[in-house]
Legacy VTK file of the C-alpha trace (Angstrom):
# vtk DataFile Version 3.0
C-alpha trace
ASCII
DATASET POLYDATA
POINTS 622 float
51.408 15.604 32.121
50.026 12.130 31.689
49.685 10.305 28.419
46.279 9.297 27.118
47.383 6.590 24.726
47.725 3.576 26.986
44.267 2.106 26.272
45.265 1.858 22.632
48.264 -0.242 23.594
46.039 -2.423 25.713
43.776 -3.067 22.720
46.846 -3.538 20.594
48.171 -6.224 22.831
44.804 -7.947 22.637
44.836 -7.706 18.866
48.318 -9.140 18.679
47.455 -12.028 20.941
44.341 -12.818 18.976
46.011 -13.300 15.641
49.538 -14.590 16.015
50.935 -17.996 17.016
53.926 -18.337 19.309
57.162 -17.653 17.484
55.426 -15.190 15.184
54.574 -12.298 17.501
53.171 -9.426 15.468
52.280 -6.176 17.162
51.300 -2.694 16.205
50.574 -1.840 12.639
50.856 1.941 12.899
48.119 2.445 10.317
45.562 0.263 12.076
44.658 -0.979 15.525
44.591 -4.524 14.193
46.365 -6.429 11.467
45.200 -9.404 9.502
47.722 -12.213 9.922
47.678 -15.206 7.601
48.731 -18.266 9.575
50.509 -20.644 7.291
51.689 -23.169 9.873
50.255 -23.831 13.340
51.718 -26.779 15.335
49.552 -29.377 17.073
49.275 -30.046 19.981
49.720 -26.303 20.164
51.848 -26.166 23.290
54.199 -28.954 22.209
54.730 -27.707 18.621
55.353 -31.119 17.076
52.792 -31.514 14.273
51.871 -29.715 11.066
48.600 -27.870 10.661
46.025 -30.240 9.083
44.392 -29.462 5.765
41.003 -31.134 6.405
38.803 -31.109 9.481
40.691 -33.254 12.014
39.170 -36.184 13.813
41.897 -37.057 16.302
41.944 -35.613 19.836
44.934 -33.334 19.179
43.654 -32.317 15.798
40.428 -31.126 17.403
42.408 -28.542 19.398
43.998 -27.278 16.193
40.639 -27.162 14.439
38.917 -25.123 17.140
41.966 -22.916 17.551
41.949 -22.167 13.806
38.227 -21.518 13.927
38.764 -19.079 16.784
41.485 -17.340 14.783
39.127 -16.913 11.842
36.361 -15.484 14.004
38.820 -13.160 15.734
40.031 -11.815 12.395
36.401 -11.274 11.366
35.862 -9.317 14.597
33.322 -11.758 16.000
34.570 -12.117 19.592
31.551 -14.100 20.806
32.098 -16.880 18.273
35.870 -16.711 18.748
35.468 -17.201 22.510
33.277 -20.245 21.973
35.823 -21.759 19.571
38.793 -21.078 21.866
36.959 -22.604 24.833
36.403 -25.722 22.736
40.096 -25.758 21.803
41.017 -25.439 25.478
38.977 -28.545 26.300
41.238 -30.551 23.971
44.493 -28.794 24.947
44.068 -27.264 28.435
47.782 -26.512 28.922
48.345 -24.325 25.856
49.464 -20.811 26.843
48.668 -19.726 23.301
45.014 -20.787 23.522
44.758 -19.261 26.991
46.154 -15.966 25.701
43.937 -15.948 22.616
40.846 -16.616 24.711
41.874 -13.866 27.135
42.302 -11.434 24.241
38.766 -12.061 23.002
37.350 -11.751 26.525
39.030 -8.360 26.772
37.119 -7.251 23.670
33.775 -7.898 25.386
34.880 -6.414 28.710
35.401 -9.631 30.702
38.600 -8.378 32.319
38.543 -10.544 35.442
38.443 -13.814 33.521
40.988 -12.456 31.037
43.383 -11.707 33.905
42.907 -15.177 35.329
43.634 -16.834 31.977
46.772 -14.747 31.428
48.079 -15.640 34.885
47.354 -19.294 34.162
49.226 -19.048 30.838
52.226 -17.489 32.594
52.346 -20.390 35.051
52.250 -22.899 32.199
54.982 -21.052 30.287
56.720 -18.244 32.232
58.435 -17.104 29.023
55.331 -16.740 26.846
55.465 -13.057 25.869
51.849 -12.568 24.810
50.584 -13.398 28.294
52.698 -10.649 29.853
51.715 -8.029 27.294
48.020 -8.789 27.422
47.845 -8.916 31.220
49.816 -5.677 31.445
47.373 -4.115 29.005
44.449 -5.114 31.211
46.145 -3.441 34.173
46.781 -0.288 32.136
43.105 -0.128 31.172
42.232 -0.390 34.866
44.839 2.320 35.627
46.801 -0.209 37.682
50.064 1.151 36.366
52.429 -0.354 38.955
51.283 -3.893 38.126
51.498 -3.133 34.399
55.038 -1.753 34.679
56.114 -4.784 36.694
54.792 -7.104 33.982
56.531 -5.138 31.215
59.810 -5.351 33.154
59.321 -9.098 33.596
58.630 -9.453 29.875
61.829 -7.553 29.078
63.838 -9.773 31.432
62.680 -12.819 29.481
62.771 -11.061 26.087
65.211 -8.123 26.267
65.109 -7.678 22.488
61.304 -7.408 22.335
60.515 -4.117 20.653
56.846 -4.488 21.573
57.487 -4.844 25.294
59.944 -1.945 25.310
57.555 0.377 23.487
54.631 -0.436 25.791
56.892 -0.042 28.799
58.079 3.371 27.629
54.597 4.606 26.870
53.265 3.462 30.240
56.126 5.276 31.967
55.009 8.391 30.150
51.443 7.782 31.281
52.479 7.901 34.942
54.628 10.998 34.465
58.049 9.336 34.540
59.048 11.320 31.479
62.816 11.010 31.662
62.670 7.212 31.929
60.049 7.072 29.176
62.204 9.095 26.791
65.212 6.934 27.645
63.294 3.732 26.834
62.026 5.052 23.509
65.407 6.465 22.495
67.024 3.120 23.299
64.339 1.403 21.243
65.014 3.722 18.316
68.658 2.591 18.381
67.857 -1.116 18.702
68.150 -3.464 15.779
64.828 -3.925 14.045
63.128 -7.322 14.107
61.309 -8.886 11.159
58.550 -10.264 13.418
57.603 -6.856 14.851
55.939 -3.863 13.294
57.507 -1.614 15.907
60.204 -0.259 13.615
62.231 2.916 14.067
59.570 5.038 12.384
56.875 3.889 14.797
59.175 4.356 17.780
59.999 7.933 16.792
56.303 8.610 16.303
55.587 7.710 19.938
58.665 9.562 21.095
57.221 12.624 19.345
53.966 12.130 21.226
55.880 12.124 24.488
57.726 15.335 23.577
54.484 16.984 22.499
52.686 16.011 25.701
55.462 17.623 27.706
55.262 20.875 25.738
58.316 20.332 23.548
56.719 21.004 20.187
59.911 21.479 18.194
61.415 18.246 19.527
58.183 16.487 18.646
58.247 17.908 15.118
61.882 16.865 14.687
61.095 13.324 15.861
58.192 13.120 13.427
60.384 14.217 10.526
62.855 11.484 11.466
59.941 9.058 11.700
58.886 9.893 8.154
62.454 9.465 6.936
62.671 6.057 8.583
59.211 5.012 7.422
58.168 6.848 4.233
54.430 6.926 3.774
53.700 6.711 7.512
50.438 8.663 7.433
49.920 8.970 11.194
53.274 10.662 11.567
52.477 13.053 8.727
49.073 13.887 10.202
50.560 14.456 13.634
53.301 16.656 12.207
50.662 18.683 10.351
48.761 19.154 13.629
51.856 20.484 15.362
52.639 22.822 12.473
49.069 24.143 12.614
49.349 24.665 16.370
52.566 26.639 15.954
51.163 28.950 13.284
52.588 27.307 10.177
49.474 26.308 8.208
51.208 26.449 4.822
53.874 24.009 6.040
51.158 21.772 7.478
49.326 21.696 4.153
52.557 20.989 2.262
53.324 18.107 4.646
49.938 16.529 3.988
50.214 17.019 0.233
53.657 15.388 0.193
52.301 12.512 2.270
49.378 12.063 -0.105
51.752 11.838 -3.058
53.845 9.287 -1.165
50.875 7.249 0.037
47.352 8.318 -1.022
45.500 7.031 2.023
41.985 7.886 3.109
42.857 9.560 6.420
45.222 12.038 4.769
42.784 12.537 1.907
40.045 13.359 4.410
42.172 16.004 6.107
43.076 17.597 2.782
39.482 17.461 1.576
38.252 19.153 4.757
40.925 21.835 4.387
39.726 22.730 0.899
36.015 22.402 1.672
36.303 24.878 4.546
37.569 27.351 1.959
34.889 26.389 -0.570
37.650 25.126 -2.859
35.470 22.291 -4.152
37.496 21.533 -7.247
40.641 21.004 -5.153
38.733 18.821 -2.681
37.340 16.445 -5.299
40.503 14.408 -5.893
40.776 13.671 -2.176
37.106 12.770 -1.792
37.409 10.436 -4.764
40.391 8.763 -3.092
38.354 8.280 0.078
35.542 6.676 -1.915
37.994 4.341 -3.638
39.432 3.340 -0.255
36.000 2.772 1.262
33.406 2.184 -1.487
30.890 0.917 1.063
30.781 4.306 2.819
27.501 5.593 1.399
27.609 8.878 3.318
30.946 9.626 1.715
29.591 8.846 -1.742
26.640 11.140 -1.086
29.017 13.872 -0.005
31.020 13.463 -3.204
27.838 13.588 -5.289
26.862 16.886 -3.658
30.324 18.314 -4.334
30.013 17.284 -7.988
26.692 19.092 -8.022
28.238 22.172 -6.433
30.800 22.200 -9.232
27.988 21.921 -11.795
29.204 18.460 -12.797
25.593 17.387 -12.900
26.079 14.194 -14.893
28.566 12.842 -12.354
26.318 13.925 -9.493
23.297 12.318 -11.137
25.153 9.058 -11.726
26.293 8.764 -8.096
22.913 9.737 -6.676
21.159 7.277 -8.998
23.480 4.486 -7.861
22.720 5.328 -4.243
18.993 5.463 -4.957
19.117 2.042 -6.630
20.744 0.639 -3.497
18.578 2.570 -1.034
15.237 3.175 -2.797
13.550 4.082 0.498
16.069 6.785 1.425
14.253 10.122 1.630
17.489 12.071 1.658
18.724 10.583 -1.609
15.272 10.991 -3.197
15.176 14.628 -2.097
18.549 15.446 -3.621
17.670 13.629 -6.838
14.466 15.640 -6.999
16.373 18.900 -6.614
18.888 17.835 -9.244
16.167 16.907 -11.723
14.417 20.210 -11.018
17.622 22.010 -11.863
17.791 20.015 -15.085
14.228 21.192 -15.886
12.917 17.619 -15.710
9.695 18.450 -13.880
8.031 15.029 -13.906
11.231 13.248 -12.866
11.785 15.774 -10.080
8.248 15.456 -8.743
8.547 11.676 -8.972
11.521 11.741 -6.620
9.907 14.298 -4.295
6.925 11.939 -4.050
9.249 9.332 -2.511
10.226 11.629 0.365
8.715 10.311 3.596
6.350 12.553 5.531
8.530 12.331 8.641
11.718 13.376 6.810
13.102 16.768 7.850
12.920 18.136 4.302
9.404 16.895 3.528
8.015 20.436 3.630
10.741 21.626 1.256
10.096 18.787 -1.183
6.365 19.592 -1.216
6.967 23.321 -1.707
9.431 22.567 -4.492
6.864 20.386 -6.238
4.295 23.186 -6.003
6.802 25.619 -7.466
7.606 23.310 -10.381
3.934 22.760 -11.217
3.299 26.491 -10.956
6.153 27.354 -13.276
4.804 24.797 -15.761
1.292 26.339 -15.556
-0.035 23.049 -14.138
-2.072 24.659 -11.376
-4.534 21.803 -10.862
-1.662 19.362 -10.336
-0.065 21.803 -7.899
-3.262 21.903 -5.822
-3.704 18.124 -5.901
-0.050 17.667 -4.899
-0.409 20.008 -1.948
-3.748 18.522 -0.849
-2.114 15.108 -0.676
0.729 16.537 1.413
-1.764 18.196 3.767
-3.461 14.866 4.426
-0.081 13.423 5.416
1.118 16.373 7.482
-1.716 18.691 8.561
0.611 19.865 11.332
2.931 21.764 8.962
1.874 25.401 9.221
3.500 26.516 5.970
1.178 24.352 3.869
-1.891 26.505 4.641
-0.559 29.821 3.274
0.914 27.909 0.346
-2.477 26.415 -0.523
-4.079 29.842 -0.115
-1.594 31.272 -2.594
-2.597 28.603 -5.128
-6.255 29.602 -4.723
-5.232 33.225 -5.100
-3.487 32.339 -8.367
-6.963 31.449 -9.674
-8.384 34.581 -8.030
-10.500 32.313 -5.812
-10.223 34.443 -2.696
-13.076 32.720 -0.803
-11.235 29.389 -1.138
-8.026 31.068 0.018
-9.852 32.487 3.050
-11.337 29.071 3.858
-7.993 27.220 3.946
-6.425 30.038 5.977
-9.281 29.897 8.484
-8.643 26.154 8.808
-4.994 26.905 9.455
-5.862 29.672 11.931
-8.205 27.325 13.814
-5.447 24.724 14.040
-2.623 27.205 14.732
-4.123 30.308 16.376
-0.681 31.585 17.371
0.884 31.331 13.901
1.512 34.906 12.752
2.137 34.016 9.104
-1.302 32.429 8.716
-2.985 35.244 10.627
-1.317 37.893 8.486
-2.218 36.215 5.208
-5.809 35.784 6.383
-5.960 39.505 7.105
-4.509 40.236 3.687
-7.174 38.102 1.969
-9.948 39.643 4.071
-8.768 43.055 2.922
-8.850 42.004 -0.729
-12.386 40.723 -0.198
-13.368 44.192 1.044
-13.623 43.203 4.717
-11.261 45.923 5.896
-12.436 46.059 9.480
-11.864 42.315 9.857
-8.435 42.647 8.210
-7.460 45.525 10.488
-8.656 43.552 13.533
-6.477 40.564 12.586
-3.418 42.756 12.052
-3.874 44.452 15.415
-4.157 41.006 16.992
-0.738 40.172 15.536
0.758 43.408 16.869
-0.592 42.742 20.361
1.290 39.441 20.347
4.344 40.731 18.532
4.766 44.516 18.235
7.793 43.935 15.999
6.024 41.985 13.239
7.088 43.981 10.153
4.284 42.690 7.908
1.548 43.733 10.327
3.266 47.055 11.043
3.436 47.738 7.328
-0.196 46.783 6.754
-1.633 48.830 9.633
0.642 51.783 8.908
-0.314 51.845 5.241
-4.012 51.492 6.082
-3.867 54.448 8.463
-1.920 56.418 5.877
-4.383 55.868 3.030
-7.408 56.501 5.209
-5.833 59.628 6.697
-6.941 58.653 10.182
-3.756 58.986 12.216
-0.718 60.013 10.188
1.467 60.201 13.291
0.693 56.601 14.258
1.020 55.531 10.617
4.448 57.145 10.441
5.501 55.430 13.674
4.432 51.993 12.407
5.970 52.397 8.968
9.200 53.769 10.395
9.438 50.778 12.747
8.750 48.334 9.907
11.404 50.027 7.766
14.014 49.728 10.528
13.238 46.028 10.960
13.194 45.251 7.222
15.110 47.949 5.358
15.424 45.778 2.233
11.844 44.520 1.923
10.423 46.082 -1.285
6.881 46.259 0.116
8.027 47.944 3.323
10.205 50.353 1.332
7.245 51.144 -0.931
5.004 52.006 2.020
7.761 54.068 3.601
8.376 55.901 0.332
4.663 56.542 -0.056
4.677 58.003 3.457
7.468 60.357 2.382
5.395 61.419 -0.617
2.232 61.959 1.403
4.111 64.086 3.926
5.719 66.335 1.317
9.175 64.743 1.052
8.731 63.779 -2.580
12.376 63.590 -3.654
13.148 61.343 -0.702
10.087 59.317 -1.670
11.466 58.919 -5.212
14.732 57.493 -3.876
12.934 54.877 -1.762
10.417 53.941 -4.443
13.149 53.515 -7.049
14.863 51.086 -4.693
11.615 49.205 -4.050
10.946 48.962 -7.793
14.484 47.685 -8.427
13.957 44.982 -5.794
10.490 44.029 -7.085
10.126 45.171 -10.717
7.083 42.929 -11.289
4.982 44.471 -8.503
2.373 46.701 -10.168
1.493 48.915 -7.180
5.145 49.787 -6.516
5.587 50.790 -10.170
2.354 52.805 -9.991
3.522 54.658 -6.892
6.829 55.406 -8.573
4.975 56.791 -11.597
2.863 59.012 -9.332
5.988 60.405 -7.665
7.729 61.000 -11.005
4.648 62.855 -12.156
4.631 64.934 -8.976
8.260 65.868 -9.669
7.440 66.877 -13.276
9.227 63.873 -14.822
6.499 62.804 -17.280
8.682 60.567 -19.444
9.843 58.597 -16.411
6.268 58.455 -15.161
5.181 57.082 -18.537
7.732 54.247 -18.300
6.755 53.443 -14.705
3.026 53.355 -15.535
3.777 51.123 -18.511
5.534 48.649 -16.258
2.704 48.822 -13.736
0.164 48.135 -16.472
2.156 45.145 -17.704
2.348 43.680 -14.192
-1.292 44.321 -13.233
-2.994 41.830 -15.544
-4.175 39.661 -12.629
-6.106 42.524 -10.965
-8.749 44.143 -13.123
-9.358 47.178 -10.890
-5.695 48.000 -10.604
-5.158 47.496 -14.317
-8.038 49.810 -15.177
-6.752 52.536 -12.870
-3.175 52.381 -14.184
-4.388 52.276 -17.794
-6.382 55.445 -17.185
-3.373 57.232 -15.688
-1.142 56.141 -18.518
-3.711 57.080 -21.164
-4.193 60.574 -19.720
-0.451 61.101 -19.524
0.215 59.918 -23.078
-2.586 62.112 -24.434
-1.111 65.196 -22.840
2.392 64.274 -23.992
1.084 63.785 -27.545
-0.647 67.182 -27.437
2.594 68.768 -26.279
0.939 70.025 -23.155
2.685 69.817 -19.852
0.923 67.198 -17.721
-1.001 68.567 -14.818
0.411 67.405 -11.555
-2.392 65.992 -9.487
-2.151 63.891 -6.384
-3.436 60.456 -7.379
-6.300 58.957 -5.425
-5.159 56.875 -2.503
-5.297 53.189 -3.306
-4.607 50.165 -1.232
-1.538 48.273 -2.372
-2.358 44.720 -3.371
0.636 42.758 -2.307
1.574 39.201 -1.424
2.620 38.754 2.213
6.347 38.203 2.557
5.773 34.995 4.503
4.065 33.444 1.486
6.146 34.734 -1.412
LINES 1 623
622 0 1 2 3 4 5 6 7 8 9 10 11 12 13 14 15 16 17 18 19 20 21 22 23 24 25 26 27 28 29 30 31 32 33 34 35 36 37 38 39 40 41 42 43 44 45 46 47 48 49 50 51 52 53 54 55 56 57 58 59 60 61 62 63 64 65 66 67 68 69 70 71 72 73 74 75 76 77 78 79 80 81 82 83 84 85 86 87 88 89 90 91 92 93 94 95 96 97 98 99 100 101 102 103 104 105 106 107 108 109 110 111 112 113 114 115 116 117 118 119 120 121 122 123 124 125 126 127 128 129 130 131 132 133 134 135 136 137 138 139 140 141 142 143 144 145 146 147 148 149 150 151 152 153 154 155 156 157 158 159 160 161 162 163 164 165 166 167 168 169 170 171 172 173 174 175 176 177 178 179 180 181 182 183 184 185 186 187 188 189 190 191 192 193 194 195 196 197 198 199 200 201 202 203 204 205 206 207 208 209 210 211 212 213 214 215 216 217 218 219 220 221 222 223 224 225 226 227 228 229 230 231 232 233 234 235 236 237 238 239 240 241 242 243 244 245 246 247 248 249 250 251 252 253 254 255 256 257 258 259 260 261 262 263 264 265 266 267 268 269 270 271 272 273 274 275 276 277 278 279 280 281 282 283 284 285 286 287 288 289 290 291 292 293 294 295 296 297 298 299 300 301 302 303 304 305 306 307 308 309 310 311 312 313 314 315 316 317 318 319 320 321 322 323 324 325 326 327 328 329 330 331 332 333 334 335 336 337 338 339 340 341 342 343 344 345 346 347 348 349 350 351 352 353 354 355 356 357 358 359 360 361 362 363 364 365 366 367 368 369 370 371 372 373 374 375 376 377 378 379 380 381 382 383 384 385 386 387 388 389 390 391 392 393 394 395 396 397 398 399 400 401 402 403 404 405 406 407 408 409 410 411 412 413 414 415 416 417 418 419 420 421 422 423 424 425 426 427 428 429 430 431 432 433 434 435 436 437 438 439 440 441 442 443 444 445 446 447 448 449 450 451 452 453 454 455 456 457 458 459 460 461 462 463 464 465 466 467 468 469 470 471 472 473 474 475 476 477 478 479 480 481 482 483 484 485 486 487 488 489 490 491 492 493 494 495 496 497 498 499 500 501 502 503 504 505 506 507 508 509 510 511 512 513 514 515 516 517 518 519 520 521 522 523 524 525 526 527 528 529 530 531 532 533 534 535 536 537 538 539 540 541 542 543 544 545 546 547 548 549 550 551 552 553 554 555 556 557 558 559 560 561 562 563 564 565 566 567 568 569 570 571 572 573 574 575 576 577 578 579 580 581 582 583 584 585 586 587 588 589 590 591 592 593 594 595 596 597 598 599 600 601 602 603 604 605 606 607 608 609 610 611 612 613 614 615 616 617 618 619 620 621
């Protein structure tokens, strides 16, 4: 099995060459692909090493090489390869025989993908100074990236001949051997490296070596050997987060999740770094253990305060924990920095809505852009807040404005119709729904609500026609099935077809209170009154504020000679029917008759109530 880590070593070699003068070779920092190196003393001319680094901008010929070289170093450390290349080329003009400048320039060219020129410069540096280690390592890295492993291995061997104590060269050599499947030799190289004396100018210490030895064992299916090597790595280098993370992965793979978690927790105590914190946070978030995740998310934010997505994530976790003040503070900070962010505005709006700050919430929802994915939700939330505050005119104005921005959002038309219905302005509701139907003739929700309004306006044939149109397109639409079935039931036209429709609707939506009500009413009308009571009680429990459901339940109680229960049900129906005068009058009459008979001590006469159409909000609008 081949390794898949060689490209990292290639980049590593480039990073090392781009930041370290000769005599101060610094390689892999195991926690990062690059390492910032502060150069305190760079000789000039660079290849002769006979002059101190100047403090001011130099004016002499040799000093110019040092100046441009230092400038290139600075750009390289700032990860600006284009500027670094320009500076190193200028340095090379003043000191064309410096292997160090050649290697640094090659390293930056590698970063932008100019491998051919990078190779040429490395080969030129090796001719100038056959012992210059960086040239070998960088050129070998280029060959590894190109999968030219034989050339890379030859260069690593040459580097080791010149520098047998180089930990960097030995590690890269061992890893590349693993990449080409020469496992035994690779293990031998890394084990030898683990026994070698450590060098102060190399970050390839014993802990790092054992980490890569573990990778080799793991790639060859020797999980326990890999785990053992990682434990030794952590002993040699306490706080080595990559080793801890890798060990946790292996423990997870081998069915020891508790041990994996303990390993990460111990590592976090030893060295609270962002990568470990992220793993621990994800572990707890997957289990909805938000309180446990917070400390790790906070660590990640401290490590990377510029990561705004992370700060937003933390704010939402605070919110989930009901720590609303903390959530509000973080979201407000993000909003101050990104005032045009629709996502932040949306979440602030939701938070303010939860805090019952209606105007503040609507103010944030107003900042949500029309092309944002949650624009429809922000508009609907604003409507809800205005409605709950009895500010119906503002709700309509708010929604009208949204419709001008996004007339293509189908849900806005039924929502506007519901606002008109709140004012009992059914013609206005019909008008906006007809506009929606004209724009979206295939939208079942609009078509259903239009049929519902037509029915309330007394245009039953038109309503029935619209519902049948829905069922022709979608025979499984539960709202239309319920409507047509109930209509047939109350008109007594085709009880068999009514039963078929209502039964189908009930199977599709067994927990919809309106569907359950119709189904229960079917049971009552077909003589199964006790079964009807069970269904209607469930419907009433699901929708206690729906007057018609409570009325039906009262009728069934009365049919079963339960007058006291019927009295309670009619009372609830009367309380909920204030918006519909006809319904309220009918229920009041039933309740009055019942209470009179109860007061007289007479047993109420059981009489089948007149069939009445249920006035109910379509489920798609509620």
